[in-house]
LOVO-643874 format. One record per residue: residue number from 0; x negated, y, z negated of N, C-alpha, C in turn; residue in one letter. Coordinates in nm, 2 decimals. Layout:
REM residues N
[NUM,[X,Y,Z],[X,Y,Z],[X,Y,Z],'A'] ...
END
This chain:
REM residues 224
[0,[6.75,1.29,-4.83],[6.88,1.23,-4.82],[6.97,1.31,-4.71],'M'] [1,[7.02,1.23,-4.61],[7.09,1.30,-4.51],[7.23,1.33,-4.56],'L'] [2,[7.28,1.46,-4.53],[7.41,1.50,-4.57],[7.48,1.54,-4.44],'Q'] [3,[7.56,1.44,-4.39],[7.63,1.46,-4.27],[7.77,1.51,-4.29],'L'] [4,[7.82,1.60,-4.20],[7.96,1.65,-4.21],[8.05,1.55,-4.13],'S'] [5,[8.18,1.57,-4.15],[8.27,1.48,-4.07],[8.24,1.49,-3.92],'P'] [6,[8.21,1.61,-3.87],[8.18,1.62,-3.72],[8.05,1.55,-3.69],'A'] [7,[7.96,1.55,-3.78],[7.83,1.47,-3.75],[7.86,1.32,-3.75],'D'] [8,[7.94,1.27,-3.84],[7.97,1.13,-3.84],[8.05,1.09,-3.72],'W'] [9,[8.14,1.18,-3.67],[8.22,1.15,-3.55],[8.12,1.14,-3.43],'Q'] [10,[8.03,1.23,-3.42],[7.93,1.23,-3.31],[7.84,1.11,-3.32],'A'] [11,[7.80,1.07,-3.44],[7.72,0.95,-3.46],[7.80,0.82,-3.41],'L'] [12,[7.92,0.81,-3.45],[8.00,0.69,-3.41],[8.02,0.69,-3.26],'W'] [13,[8.05,0.81,-3.20],[8.06,0.82,-3.05],[7.94,0.78,-2.98],'L'] [14,[7.82,0.82,-3.04],[7.69,0.79,-2.98],[7.67,0.64,-2.98],'T'] [15,[7.69,0.58,-3.10],[7.67,0.43,-3.11],[7.76,0.35,-3.02],'L'] [16,[7.89,0.40,-3.01],[7.98,0.34,-2.92],[7.94,0.35,-2.77],'K'] [17,[7.89,0.46,-2.73],[7.84,0.48,-2.59],[7.72,0.39,-2.57],'L'] [18,[7.63,0.38,-2.67],[7.51,0.30,-2.65],[7.54,0.15,-2.64],'C'] [19,[7.64,0.11,-2.72],[7.68,-0.03,-2.72],[7.75,-0.07,-2.59],'A'] [20,[7.84,0.01,-2.55],[7.92,-0.02,-2.43],[7.83,-0.02,-2.30],'V'] [21,[7.74,0.08,-2.30],[7.64,0.10,-2.19],[7.55,-0.02,-2.18],'T'] [22,[7.50,-0.06,-2.30],[7.41,-0.18,-2.30],[7.48,-0.31,-2.26],'T'] [23,[7.60,-0.33,-2.30],[7.67,-0.45,-2.27],[7.70,-0.45,-2.12],'L'] [24,[7.74,-0.34,-2.06],[7.77,-0.34,-1.92],[7.65,-0.35,-1.83],'L'] [25,[7.54,-0.29,-1.88],[7.41,-0.30,-1.80],[7.36,-0.44,-1.80],'L'] [26,[7.37,-0.51,-1.91],[7.32,-0.65,-1.91],[7.40,-0.74,-1.81],'L'] [27,[7.53,-0.71,-1.80],[7.61,-0.79,-1.71],[7.57,-0.75,-1.56],'L'] [28,[7.55,-0.62,-1.54],[7.51,-0.58,-1.40],[7.37,-0.61,-1.37],'I'] [29,[7.28,-0.59,-1.46],[7.14,-0.60,-1.43],[7.09,-0.74,-1.41],'A'] [30,[7.16,-0.84,-1.48],[7.12,-0.98,-1.47],[7.11,-1.03,-1.32],'T'] [31,[7.23,-1.03,-1.25],[7.22,-1.07,-1.11],[7.13,-0.98,-1.02],'P'] [32,[7.13,-0.85,-1.05],[7.05,-0.76,-0.97],[6.90,-0.79,-0.99],'L'] [33,[6.86,-0.81,-1.11],[6.72,-0.84,-1.14],[6.68,-0.98,-1.08],'A'] [34,[6.77,-1.07,-1.09],[6.74,-1.20,-1.03],[6.72,-1.19,-0.88],'W'] [35,[6.81,-1.11,-0.81],[6.79,-1.09,-0.67],[6.66,-1.02,-0.63],'W'] [36,[6.63,-0.92,-0.71],[6.50,-0.85,-0.69],[6.38,-0.94,-0.72],'L'] [37,[6.39,-1.03,-0.81],[6.28,-1.12,-0.84],[6.26,-1.23,-0.73],'A'] [38,[6.37,-1.28,-0.68],[6.36,-1.40,-0.59],[6.44,-1.38,-0.45],'F'] [39,[6.50,-1.27,-0.43],[6.57,-1.25,-0.30],[6.48,-1.22,-0.19],'G'] [40,[6.55,-1.19,-0.08],[6.47,-1.16,0.05],[6.39,-1.03,0.03],'K'] [41,[6.26,-1.04,0.05],[6.17,-0.94,0.02],[6.19,-0.81,0.11],'Q'] [42,[6.23,-0.83,0.23],[6.24,-0.72,0.32],[6.34,-0.61,0.27],'K'] [43,[6.44,-0.65,0.20],[6.54,-0.55,0.15],[6.50,-0.50,0.01],'R'] [44,[6.40,-0.55,-0.05],[6.37,-0.51,-0.19],[6.32,-0.37,-0.21],'H'] [45,[6.24,-0.32,-0.11],[6.18,-0.19,-0.13],[6.28,-0.08,-0.15],'S'] [46,[6.38,-0.07,-0.06],[6.48,0.03,-0.07],[6.57,0.02,-0.20],'L'] [47,[6.61,-0.11,-0.22],[6.70,-0.13,-0.34],[6.62,-0.10,-0.47],'V'] [48,[6.50,-0.14,-0.48],[6.42,-0.12,-0.60],[6.39,0.03,-0.61],'E'] [49,[6.37,0.10,-0.50],[6.35,0.25,-0.51],[6.47,0.32,-0.57],'A'] [50,[6.59,0.27,-0.52],[6.72,0.33,-0.57],[6.74,0.30,-0.72],'V'] [51,[6.71,0.17,-0.76],[6.72,0.13,-0.90],[6.63,0.21,-0.99],'V'] [52,[6.50,0.24,-0.94],[6.40,0.30,-1.02],[6.41,0.46,-1.02],'T'] [53,[6.49,0.51,-0.93],[6.50,0.65,-0.91],[6.53,0.73,-1.04],'L'] [54,[6.62,0.68,-1.13],[6.65,0.76,-1.25],[6.53,0.78,-1.34],'P'] [55,[6.43,0.70,-1.32],[6.31,0.72,-1.40],[6.23,0.85,-1.37],'L'] [56,[6.24,0.89,-1.24],[6.16,1.01,-1.20],[6.25,1.13,-1.18],'V'] [57,[6.38,1.11,-1.16],[6.47,1.23,-1.14],[6.49,1.30,-1.27],'L'] [58,[6.49,1.44,-1.27],[6.54,1.51,-1.39],[6.68,1.48,-1.42],'P'] [59,[6.72,1.46,-1.55],[6.86,1.42,-1.58],[6.96,1.52,-1.52],'P'] [60,[6.92,1.65,-1.51],[7.02,1.75,-1.46],[7.05,1.73,-1.31],'T'] [61,[6.95,1.67,-1.24],[6.97,1.65,-1.10],[7.07,1.53,-1.08],'V'] [62,[7.05,1.43,-1.16],[7.14,1.31,-1.15],[7.28,1.36,-1.20],'L'] [63,[7.28,1.44,-1.31],[7.41,1.49,-1.36],[7.48,1.58,-1.26],'G'] [64,[7.41,1.65,-1.18],[7.47,1.74,-1.08],[7.54,1.66,-0.97],'F'] [65,[7.47,1.55,-0.92],[7.53,1.47,-0.82],[7.65,1.39,-0.87],'Y'] [66,[7.64,1.35,-1.00],[7.75,1.28,-1.06],[7.87,1.37,-1.08],'L'] [67,[7.84,1.50,-1.11],[7.94,1.60,-1.12],[8.02,1.61,-0.99],'L'] [68,[7.95,1.61,-0.88],[8.01,1.62,-0.75],[8.09,1.49,-0.72],'L'] [69,[8.03,1.38,-0.76],[8.09,1.25,-0.73],[8.22,1.23,-0.81],'L'] [70,[8.22,1.27,-0.93],[8.33,1.25,-1.02],[8.44,1.36,-1.01],'F'] [71,[8.41,1.47,-0.93],[8.50,1.58,-0.91],[8.63,1.53,-0.85],'S'] [72,[8.75,1.58,-0.90],[8.88,1.55,-0.85],[8.90,1.59,-0.70],'P'] [73,[8.81,1.67,-0.65],[8.82,1.72,-0.51],[8.75,1.63,-0.41],'Q'] [74,[8.67,1.54,-0.46],[8.59,1.46,-0.37],[8.54,1.33,-0.44],'Q'] [75,[8.49,1.24,-0.36],[8.42,1.12,-0.41],[8.52,1.03,-0.49],'G'] [76,[8.46,0.97,-0.59],[8.53,0.88,-0.68],[8.65,0.95,-0.75],'I'] [77,[8.62,1.08,-0.79],[8.72,1.16,-0.86],[8.85,1.18,-0.77],'G'] [78,[8.83,1.20,-0.64],[8.94,1.22,-0.55],[9.02,1.09,-0.54],'L'] [79,[8.95,0.98,-0.53],[9.01,0.85,-0.52],[9.09,0.82,-0.64],'W'] [80,[9.04,0.84,-0.76],[9.11,0.82,-0.88],[9.23,0.91,-0.89],'L'] [81,[9.22,1.03,-0.85],[9.33,1.13,-0.85],[9.44,1.08,-0.76],'S'] [82,[9.41,1.02,-0.65],[9.51,0.98,-0.55],[9.59,0.86,-0.61],'S'] [83,[9.52,0.78,-0.70],[9.59,0.67,-0.77],[9.66,0.71,-0.90],'L'] [84,[9.65,0.84,-0.93],[9.72,0.89,-1.05],[9.65,0.85,-1.18],'G'] [85,[9.52,0.82,-1.17],[9.44,0.79,-1.28],[9.37,0.91,-1.34],'L'] [86,[9.34,0.91,-1.47],[9.27,1.03,-1.53],[9.13,1.05,-1.47],'P'] [87,[9.08,1.17,-1.47],[8.95,1.20,-1.41],[8.84,1.15,-1.50],'P'] [88,[8.72,1.13,-1.44],[8.60,1.08,-1.51],[8.53,1.20,-1.57],'L'] [89,[8.54,1.32,-1.51],[8.47,1.43,-1.57],[8.52,1.46,-1.71],'L'] [90,[8.43,1.49,-1.80],[8.46,1.53,-1.94],[8.55,1.43,-2.01],'F'] [91,[8.51,1.30,-1.99],[8.57,1.19,-2.05],[8.47,1.09,-2.10],'S'] [92,[8.50,1.00,-2.20],[8.41,0.90,-2.24],[8.38,0.80,-2.13],'F'] [93,[8.48,0.77,-2.05],[8.46,0.67,-1.94],[8.36,0.72,-1.85],'E'] [94,[8.36,0.85,-1.82],[8.27,0.92,-1.73],[8.13,0.91,-1.79],'G'] [95,[8.12,0.93,-1.92],[7.98,0.92,-1.99],[7.93,0.78,-1.97],'L'] [96,[8.02,0.68,-1.99],[7.97,0.54,-1.98],[7.92,0.51,-1.84],'V'] [97,[7.99,0.55,-1.73],[7.95,0.53,-1.60],[7.82,0.60,-1.57],'L'] [98,[7.81,0.72,-1.61],[7.69,0.80,-1.59],[7.57,0.74,-1.67],'G'] [99,[7.59,0.69,-1.79],[7.49,0.63,-1.86],[7.44,0.49,-1.80],'S'] [100,[7.53,0.42,-1.74],[7.50,0.30,-1.68],[7.40,0.32,-1.56],'V'] [101,[7.43,0.43,-1.48],[7.35,0.46,-1.37],[7.21,0.52,-1.42],'I'] [102,[7.22,0.60,-1.52],[7.10,0.66,-1.57],[7.00,0.56,-1.64],'Y'] [103,[7.05,0.46,-1.71],[6.97,0.37,-1.78],[6.95,0.24,-1.70],'S'] [104,[6.99,0.23,-1.58],[6.98,0.10,-1.50],[6.84,0.05,-1.49],'L'] [105,[6.74,0.13,-1.47],[6.60,0.07,-1.46],[6.55,0.01,-1.59],'P'] [106,[6.60,0.06,-1.70],[6.55,0.01,-1.83],[6.61,-0.13,-1.86],'F'] [107,[6.71,-0.16,-1.79],[6.77,-0.30,-1.80],[6.71,-0.39,-1.70],'A'] [108,[6.70,-0.34,-1.57],[6.66,-0.43,-1.46],[6.51,-0.47,-1.47],'V'] [109,[6.42,-0.37,-1.50],[6.28,-0.40,-1.49],[6.23,-0.51,-1.59],'Q'] [110,[6.27,-0.51,-1.72],[6.23,-0.62,-1.81],[6.28,-0.75,-1.77],'P'] [111,[6.41,-0.75,-1.72],[6.47,-0.88,-1.67],[6.40,-0.93,-1.55],'L'] [112,[6.37,-0.85,-1.46],[6.30,-0.89,-1.33],[6.17,-0.95,-1.36],'K'] [113,[6.09,-0.89,-1.45],[5.96,-0.94,-1.48],[5.97,-1.07,-1.55],'Q'] [114,[6.07,-1.08,-1.64],[6.09,-1.21,-1.72],[6.13,-1.32,-1.62],'C'] [115,[6.22,-1.29,-1.53],[6.26,-1.39,-1.44],[6.14,-1.44,-1.35],'F'] [116,[6.06,-1.35,-1.31],[5.94,-1.39,-1.23],[5.85,-1.48,-1.31],'R'] [117,[5.83,-1.44,-1.44],[5.74,-1.52,-1.52],[5.79,-1.66,-1.54],'T'] [118,[5.92,-1.68,-1.56],[5.98,-1.81,-1.58],[5.98,-1.89,-1.45],'V'] [119,[6.02,-1.82,-1.34],[6.03,-1.89,-1.21],[6.15,-1.97,-1.20],'G'] [120,[6.17,-2.03,-1.08],[6.28,-2.11,-1.05],[6.27,-2.26,-1.09],'K'] [121,[6.15,-2.30,-1.11],[6.13,-2.45,-1.14],[6.22,-2.51,-1.25],'Q'] [122,[6.23,-2.44,-1.36],[6.32,-2.50,-1.47],[6.46,-2.52,-1.43],'P'] [123,[6.52,-2.42,-1.35],[6.65,-2.43,-1.30],[6.67,-2.54,-1.20],'L'] [124,[6.57,-2.55,-1.11],[6.57,-2.66,-1.01],[6.56,-2.79,-1.07],'E'] [125,[6.48,-2.81,-1.18],[6.47,-2.93,-1.25],[6.61,-2.97,-1.31],'T'] [126,[6.67,-2.87,-1.38],[6.80,-2.89,-1.44],[6.91,-2.93,-1.34],'A'] [127,[6.90,-2.87,-1.22],[6.99,-2.90,-1.11],[6.98,-3.05,-1.07],'A'] [128,[6.85,-3.09,-1.06],[6.83,-3.23,-1.02],[6.88,-3.33,-1.12],'L'] [129,[6.88,-3.28,-1.25],[6.93,-3.37,-1.35],[7.09,-3.36,-1.37],'L'] [130,[7.15,-3.29,-1.28],[7.30,-3.28,-1.27],[7.36,-3.17,-1.35],'G'] [131,[7.28,-3.07,-1.39],[7.34,-2.96,-1.46],[7.41,-2.86,-1.37],'A'] [132,[7.53,-2.81,-1.40],[7.60,-2.72,-1.32],[7.54,-2.58,-1.33],'G'] [133,[7.59,-2.48,-1.25],[7.54,-2.35,-1.26],[7.55,-2.28,-1.39],'R'] [134,[7.67,-2.30,-1.45],[7.70,-2.24,-1.59],[7.61,-2.30,-1.69],'F'] [135,[7.59,-2.43,-1.69],[7.50,-2.50,-1.79],[7.36,-2.45,-1.77],'D'] [136,[7.32,-2.44,-1.64],[7.18,-2.40,-1.61],[7.16,-2.26,-1.67],'R'] [137,[7.26,-2.17,-1.65],[7.24,-2.03,-1.70],[7.24,-2.03,-1.85],'F'] [138,[7.33,-2.09,-1.91],[7.34,-2.08,-2.06],[7.24,-2.16,-2.13],'V'] [139,[7.21,-2.28,-2.09],[7.12,-2.37,-2.16],[6.98,-2.38,-2.12],'H'] [140,[6.95,-2.32,-2.00],[6.81,-2.32,-1.95],[6.76,-2.17,-1.93],'V'] [141,[6.83,-2.10,-1.85],[6.78,-1.96,-1.82],[6.78,-1.87,-1.94],'L'] [142,[6.89,-1.86,-2.01],[6.90,-1.77,-2.13],[6.80,-1.80,-2.23],'L'] [143,[6.78,-1.92,-2.28],[6.67,-1.95,-2.38],[6.53,-1.91,-2.33],'P'] [144,[6.50,-1.94,-2.20],[6.37,-1.91,-2.15],[6.35,-1.76,-2.13],'L'] [145,[6.45,-1.69,-2.10],[6.44,-1.54,-2.07],[6.49,-1.46,-2.18],'T'] [146,[6.51,-1.51,-2.30],[6.56,-1.43,-2.41],[6.48,-1.31,-2.44],'R'] [147,[6.34,-1.32,-2.44],[6.26,-1.20,-2.46],[6.30,-1.08,-2.36],'P'] [148,[6.32,-1.12,-2.24],[6.36,-1.02,-2.14],[6.49,-0.95,-2.17],'G'] [149,[6.59,-1.03,-2.21],[6.72,-0.98,-2.25],[6.71,-0.89,-2.37],'F'] [150,[6.63,-0.93,-2.47],[6.62,-0.85,-2.59],[6.55,-0.72,-2.56],'I'] [151,[6.45,-0.72,-2.47],[6.38,-0.60,-2.44],[6.47,-0.51,-2.35],'A'] [152,[6.54,-0.56,-2.26],[6.63,-0.48,-2.18],[6.74,-0.42,-2.27],'A'] [153,[6.80,-0.49,-2.36],[6.90,-0.44,-2.45],[6.85,-0.33,-2.54],'A'] [154,[6.73,-0.35,-2.59],[6.67,-0.25,-2.68],[6.63,-0.12,-2.61],'S'] [155,[6.57,-0.14,-2.49],[6.53,-0.02,-2.42],[6.65,0.06,-2.37],'L'] [156,[6.75,-0.01,-2.32],[6.87,0.05,-2.27],[6.94,0.13,-2.39],'T'] [157,[6.96,0.06,-2.50],[7.02,0.13,-2.62],[6.94,0.25,-2.66],'F'] [158,[6.81,0.24,-2.67],[6.73,0.35,-2.71],[6.73,0.47,-2.61],'A'] [159,[6.73,0.43,-2.48],[6.73,0.54,-2.38],[6.87,0.61,-2.38],'H'] [160,[6.98,0.54,-2.40],[7.11,0.60,-2.40],[7.12,0.69,-2.52],'T'] [161,[7.06,0.64,-2.63],[7.07,0.72,-2.76],[7.02,0.86,-2.74],'L'] [162,[6.92,0.88,-2.65],[6.85,1.01,-2.64],[6.90,1.09,-2.52],'G'] [163,[7.00,1.04,-2.45],[7.05,1.12,-2.33],[7.10,1.26,-2.37],'E'] [164,[7.08,1.35,-2.28],[7.13,1.49,-2.30],[7.17,1.56,-2.17],'F'] [165,[7.07,1.58,-2.08],[7.10,1.66,-1.97],[7.21,1.61,-1.88],'G'] [166,[7.21,1.48,-1.85],[7.32,1.42,-1.77],[7.45,1.43,-1.84],'M'] [167,[7.45,1.41,-1.97],[7.58,1.41,-2.05],[7.64,1.55,-2.05],'I'] [168,[7.55,1.65,-2.07],[7.60,1.79,-2.06],[7.66,1.82,-1.93],'M'] [169,[7.61,1.77,-1.82],[7.65,1.81,-1.69],[7.79,1.75,-1.66],'M'] [170,[7.82,1.62,-1.70],[7.94,1.56,-1.67],[8.04,1.54,-1.78],'I'] [171,[7.99,1.57,-1.91],[8.08,1.55,-2.02],[8.10,1.67,-2.10],'G'] [172,[8.01,1.77,-2.10],[8.03,1.89,-2.18],[8.02,1.86,-2.33],'G'] [173,[8.10,1.93,-2.41],[8.09,1.92,-2.55],[8.23,1.91,-2.61],'S'] [174,[8.30,1.80,-2.59],[8.43,1.78,-2.64],[8.43,1.69,-2.76],'I'] [175,[8.47,1.74,-2.88],[8.46,1.66,-3.00],[8.55,1.54,-2.99],'A'] [176,[8.49,1.43,-3.03],[8.56,1.30,-3.03],[8.57,1.23,-2.89],'G'] [177,[8.52,1.30,-2.79],[8.53,1.25,-2.65],[8.40,1.24,-2.58],'E'] [178,[8.32,1.35,-2.59],[8.19,1.35,-2.52],[8.08,1.41,-2.60],'T'] [179,[8.11,1.46,-2.72],[8.01,1.53,-2.80],[7.93,1.42,-2.88],'K'] [180,[7.83,1.37,-2.82],[7.74,1.28,-2.88],[7.63,1.35,-2.96],'V'] [181,[7.54,1.28,-3.03],[7.45,1.34,-3.12],[7.36,1.44,-3.05],'L'] [182,[7.31,1.41,-2.93],[7.22,1.50,-2.86],[7.29,1.63,-2.83],'S'] [183,[7.41,1.62,-2.79],[7.49,1.75,-2.76],[7.52,1.82,-2.89],'V'] [184,[7.55,1.76,-3.00],[7.58,1.82,-3.12],[7.45,1.89,-3.17],'L'] [185,[7.33,1.83,-3.15],[7.21,1.90,-3.19],[7.19,2.03,-3.12],'I'] [186,[7.22,2.02,-2.99],[7.21,2.14,-2.90],[7.31,2.25,-2.96],'Y'] [187,[7.43,2.21,-2.99],[7.53,2.31,-3.04],[7.48,2.37,-3.17],'D'] [188,[7.43,2.28,-3.26],[7.38,2.34,-3.39],[7.26,2.43,-3.37],'H'] [189,[7.18,2.40,-3.27],[7.06,2.49,-3.25],[7.11,2.62,-3.19],'T'] [190,[7.21,2.62,-3.10],[7.26,2.74,-3.04],[7.32,2.83,-3.15],'E'] [191,[7.38,2.77,-3.25],[7.45,2.84,-3.36],[7.35,2.87,-3.47],'A'] [192,[7.22,2.84,-3.45],[7.11,2.87,-3.54],[7.13,2.79,-3.67],'M'] [193,[7.20,2.68,-3.66],[7.22,2.59,-3.78],[7.11,2.49,-3.78],'N'] [194,[6.99,2.54,-3.81],[6.87,2.45,-3.79],[6.86,2.34,-3.89],'Y'] [195,[6.92,2.36,-4.00],[6.92,2.25,-4.10],[7.00,2.13,-4.05],'G'] [196,[7.12,2.15,-4.00],[7.20,2.04,-3.94],[7.13,1.98,-3.82],'A'] [197,[7.07,2.06,-3.74],[7.00,2.01,-3.62],[6.89,1.93,-3.66],'A'] [198,[6.81,1.97,-3.76],[6.70,1.89,-3.81],[6.74,1.75,-3.86],'H'] [199,[6.85,1.75,-3.93],[6.90,1.62,-3.99],[6.94,1.52,-3.88],'Q'] [200,[7.01,1.57,-3.78],[7.05,1.48,-3.67],[6.93,1.44,-3.58],'L'] [201,[6.84,1.54,-3.56],[6.72,1.50,-3.48],[6.64,1.40,-3.55],'S'] [202,[6.63,1.41,-3.69],[6.55,1.31,-3.76],[6.62,1.18,-3.76],'L'] [203,[6.76,1.18,-3.76],[6.83,1.06,-3.76],[6.81,0.98,-3.62],'L'] [204,[6.80,1.05,-3.51],[6.78,0.99,-3.38],[6.63,0.94,-3.38],'I'] [205,[6.54,1.01,-3.43],[6.40,0.97,-3.44],[6.39,0.84,-3.52],'V'] [206,[6.45,0.83,-3.63],[6.44,0.72,-3.72],[6.51,0.59,-3.65],'L'] [207,[6.62,0.62,-3.59],[6.69,0.51,-3.53],[6.61,0.45,-3.41],'M'] [208,[6.55,0.54,-3.33],[6.47,0.50,-3.22],[6.34,0.43,-3.27],'S'] [209,[6.28,0.48,-3.37],[6.16,0.42,-3.43],[6.19,0.28,-3.48],'M'] [210,[6.30,0.26,-3.55],[6.33,0.13,-3.61],[6.36,0.03,-3.49],'V'] [211,[6.43,0.08,-3.39],[6.46,-0.01,-3.28],[6.34,-0.06,-3.21],'L'] [212,[6.25,0.04,-3.17],[6.13,0.01,-3.10],[6.03,-0.07,-3.18],'L'] [213,[6.02,-0.03,-3.31],[5.93,-0.11,-3.40],[5.97,-0.25,-3.41],'F'] [214,[6.10,-0.27,-3.43],[6.15,-0.41,-3.44],[6.12,-0.49,-3.31],'G'] [215,[6.14,-0.43,-3.20],[6.11,-0.49,-3.07],[5.97,-0.53,-3.06],'L'] [216,[5.88,-0.43,-3.09],[5.73,-0.46,-3.07],[5.69,-0.56,-3.17],'N'] [217,[5.74,-0.56,-3.29],[5.70,-0.66,-3.40],[5.74,-0.80,-3.35],'R'] [218,[5.86,-0.81,-3.30],[5.91,-0.94,-3.26],[5.83,-0.99,-3.14],'W'] [219,[5.79,-0.90,-3.05],[5.71,-0.95,-2.94],[5.57,-0.99,-2.98],'Q'] [220,[5.52,-0.93,-3.08],[5.38,-0.96,-3.13],[5.39,-1.10,-3.20],'Q'] [221,[5.50,-1.12,-3.28],[5.51,-1.25,-3.35],[5.53,-1.37,-3.25],'E'] [222,[5.60,-1.34,-3.14],[5.61,-1.44,-3.03],[5.48,-1.48,-2.97],'R'] [223,[5.39,-1.38,-2.95],[5.26,-1.41,-2.89],[5.18,-1.49,-2.99],'R'] 
END
């Protein structure tokens, strides 16, 4: 039986909130991007797809380092936000969301792109000939046909965000209630040699990830 402290519950809630917000934003961003990569002009695909896939091969600390520079109040986006009188992105939940969107982008784009290519354009073209508008074609034709891709993209994005650590530590640090998610709290417990608490939280992440991936795999097998 897991015995979580108030700080553990706070980190759990913050982690789930980060995963949910990141997943929602990535589905909105990845849908048009994946469609363009699936059916757009091929000459431009290689560079864009390389950029989109880059977080898969980069160490999280490398990505976190460049995001740290980009979000800094002295340069990049941070300087622009500072000139507008807006709060900084570094060491904030908003900064974690933006970093997580960049870090998990390929996990949303790749399943959708493959699903779009499998379905093809013909169903949408047929619906257009029958008089369906763009919104109707998207909601009543594309979404039902590509639902497996959206479910896979959402599940993988959520699970990947759940386990983030290096990038979060670089741009968010360990601020309770703001940036201290479960992975960071596990690190803090380990540093303090509180191995019992670290074990409980690690086990919680393993169980959550296993349930999520098992449910996705089982659903895909039943569809086949």
